N, C-alpha and C positions, 0 to 999 in steps of 0.2 A: 039303861045302862048302854046300851051298844050305841046309841046315837049322842049321850054324852062322852062316851070313850071318844067316837069317831070326830066330835068335834076338839076333845082336848089335842088330839092327834095333828090336825089340822093347823089349830095354831101353835103347835110344837112345832111343827114342819115348817110355819110360815117364820117363826123366830129364827130358826138353824137358817134359813135361805139368806132373812136379812143381815143376820150375825157373818155370813160367810160373804156377802156383798161388801159391808163396811169393813173387814178385814180386807178384803183382796184391795178395796179403794185406798186403804192404810198404807198395804203396804206398796201399791203404784207411788202415791205421795211420798212414802220414804223412800224409795229408788230414786225418784227423781231429784229430792232433796240429795242426796249422797252424790249423785252425777254433778249438780249443780258445785259442791264442796269438792270433789273432785276435778272439775273444770281449770285450766289453766286462766291465769290471771287475765283479765280482758287488755287489751282490743282483743276481740277475736280475730280468728284468720283471715274471715272477710274485711274486717276492718283495715286489718294490715296490711291484705293487698291493693285496698283501694289507697291507704297512705302512700304507699309504693308509686301507683300510678298517677297522686297528684304530685307526689316529689319529680317523677320524672317530667311532666305537664310544666311545673313551676321550673326546674333547669333549665328546660327548654327556652320557656322565656325569656329566664333573665340573660342567657348568652343572647338571642336576637333583641332585647333591649339594650346589652351592651354593644353588640355590633353597632345600632344603631346612634348611640349617645357619643361614639367614639369614630364615626364616621366622620366627623365634622373636627378631629382630634388636628393641630397645627403642628408641623414638621418646621420647626425653626432651627436654622443652621446654627451653629455656634460663631459668634464675631466678635473680636476684640473693638474697643469704642470707634478706634478709626473706620474700621470696616464698616463697624453699623452707619455712623456720619455718612460715610460714603452712599451707602444703601439707601437711607432716609432721603440723600439730595437726588439719587436718581427716581425714589418711588414718587416724591414730590414733584420734578419735574413732569412725567409722566401722567400724574393724576391733573396737574396743572393744563395740560395741553388739550383735553376735552373742551370739547367745542360748549358755546351755551351764551348766554346774554350778557355779559360783563365783558364790554369789549370782543366780544367773539368767543370767550372763553367761560365756561362755568364759575370761575373763583376769579377773584381778585387778584394782580397781580402782589408778589411778595404773600400770599397765604400758606400758610405752613402746615395745616392738618391739626393742629395741637401741639406740634414740636416748635413751638417760637423758642424754647429754651436753649434748642441746639440747631438754629438756622436763624437767616438773616443777618440782625447786626450781632449777635452772639455767636461767639467761636468757642463754646465750650464744649468739651467732649463728657460724655454720662461717665458715670463709676463704673466699674468692671461687672459688678454685682449685680447692676440694674441694665445690663445691656442684654440679658435674654427675657425680660418682661416688655423691656421695649421693643425689643424686635416684635415679640407678640403682639403686642398694641398698633405696631405699624402694619403686619399683615392683618390685622381685624380691622383697623380702618380703612385700607386700601379695597378689602373685600367689601365691606357697605359701602364705601364711596363707588364701586362698581355699578352694585346693584342699584343704586341711585340714578347712576349716571344710564344706564341700561333704561330706566323708567322715563327717560328723558325729562328731567328737572330742570327749570331753566337758568337755574343760579345757586350755589352753596356757600352760605353764610358764614358759618361758625364751625368748627370741630372741636368738642372738647373732651378729654381722654382724664382719667384718675391718674394724677399727678402724685404718683407713689415718690419719685426721685426727687422732687423737689420739698417734698414734708421733710424725707429722712435728712438733706442734705442741709436746710434751714433749721435742723432742731439743734439748739447752742446743747452745749457740753454742760451739763450741772454739776456742781461741786456735793459731798454727801447733804450739807445743810439743807442743800434745795431739792434733792431726793427725798430726804423726809418731808420736808414741807408737803411736796408733791403726794406723797404716802397719806399724809391726815386729810390735805384736801380729799381724797380718793375714799379714805377710810369715811371723812363724812358726808358721802353720798354722791360726789360729783364724779360722773364715770373720766377715766382718762384720755387721753387726746386720739392714743389707738385704738380705742374701742369701736370706731365706725371699721375700721379696717377688717378687724375680726369678724364683725357680722357678714363679711361676704365670703367668709370660708367657711367650710365646714370638713367631716372625716372623708365626704366623697364626691365633692364638690367646690368649685371657688368660681365666685365671677367678677366680671369688671363693668364697669358703666362706661356709657360714651354718650355724647348728646351731639347730635346734628341738628343745624338747622338752615333750610334753606326754602326757595321759593318754587312753586310749579302750578300746574294746572291741575283742579279737582281730578280729574282721571286719570294722571299722570301719578299722584298723591295715592290713589287705591293700587294702581298699579307697582308702587314704590313698596308699599305693605306688603304685596302678595309677594313679591319677588324677596323680602325678609324674612317671611316664614317658610319658604322653601329652600333657604339655605341651608348647607349641609351643616354648616356651625347652628349651636342651640343658641338662637337667637331670641330676645324674646322683646317685645315692644311693650314697654313698664308706663311710661306715660306720653301721649300724644297732646299737643297742642295746635291750633291753626287759627287762622284767622283772614279774611279778604285785606289784600291791599287796595283794592281801587274797587269804585262800581259803577262803571259807564252808565247805566241806565238811569241810575239816580241822577249822575250828573248831566244826563240828558232832560230829565224831567225838570229839574232844576232852571236849567241853562232856556228849557223853553219857558217857565214861569217867568223868568226875569226880562224876557223879550218881550212878553206878553204885557207884563207892567209897566215897561219901557215904552211901549204905544207900536211895536214893531210889527211889521205887515203879517199876517198869518200866512204861511206856509202852505200851499195846497200838497197833500202828501202824493198824490197822485204825480207832482214831478221829482218828487223823491229815489234816489237809486233804490236798489234792493238793499243794499248794505247798511241805508240810511233809513228805513223800514223797518227793519226788522228788530225786535223785541229782544229775544235771546237765541246766543249762537254758543254750541261748546267750543267752538274755536274762538270765539271772540270773550269767552268768557275770563273775566280775571282772575290774574294767578292768588294764590292763598300762601302765606306764609307759616310754615310747616317747623314745629321742634318735637324732635323724638328724643326721648331718653330711651335707649336701648341696654340691656343687660346681656353679655355674652357668657355663657357657661361653659366649663372645663372639669371635664369629671374626671375622677381617680378613685381606685381600686372599687369600680363596678365591673 
């Protein structure tokens, strides 16, 4: 009987201990749950501190980026149409004096750097509302040409700018009927003529395209690309085309074959000069004809 009582007491004691342990674990979980309910809404204080640090870093990055993109901002003085034309004439004379291979100059006589409408045989003046953008285009073209001249290009063939002034000047006045017909054409899926100009602007930037064609040595062509990339202006070379203008080695081979076919005497290479025996030479390499489409960006609101 004593043994039975002792056994029953042991089981009772074990059950009481297990019950107390379970009750303590339950109370602990309940307190944890209550602490979660009583906590502030996420994010936690640690996350808030991390977000504040990220915000400071982002603001510093934005300031640095803004300073960089505005480093090449053009400061164009306000001018009258007459003042712009005088500045244009002086700039063209200054750029045309660059030494090159076209009769000793880099451009041919009468080269107007994309402003044929206001120079040469034309005596027209720009509209007052176009002077500011024309002055900006003139400054950009001057800066681009100076980089090409510094790269020692041989000759500048053409310079093309966005002729926004000609589009607006040549656009005829339309009556109400023609406007309605145009709206019907636009509604049918055809884009209006001004859509191309709209695509070059956005809320934070605008861009203008310039096309320059020139002849240069291959090494100078690479130097020109590097100079354009290092400009303070935000310049992007969008398209590049280049081709050889001559191949003296092929001509020499063809001439040699022709002379051999005609029965001419074989020339002893030992009697040729060093320049005649040379196969290739960077200095004698024929120039390449290059066409660059360049986008120049201007930033605002950044």
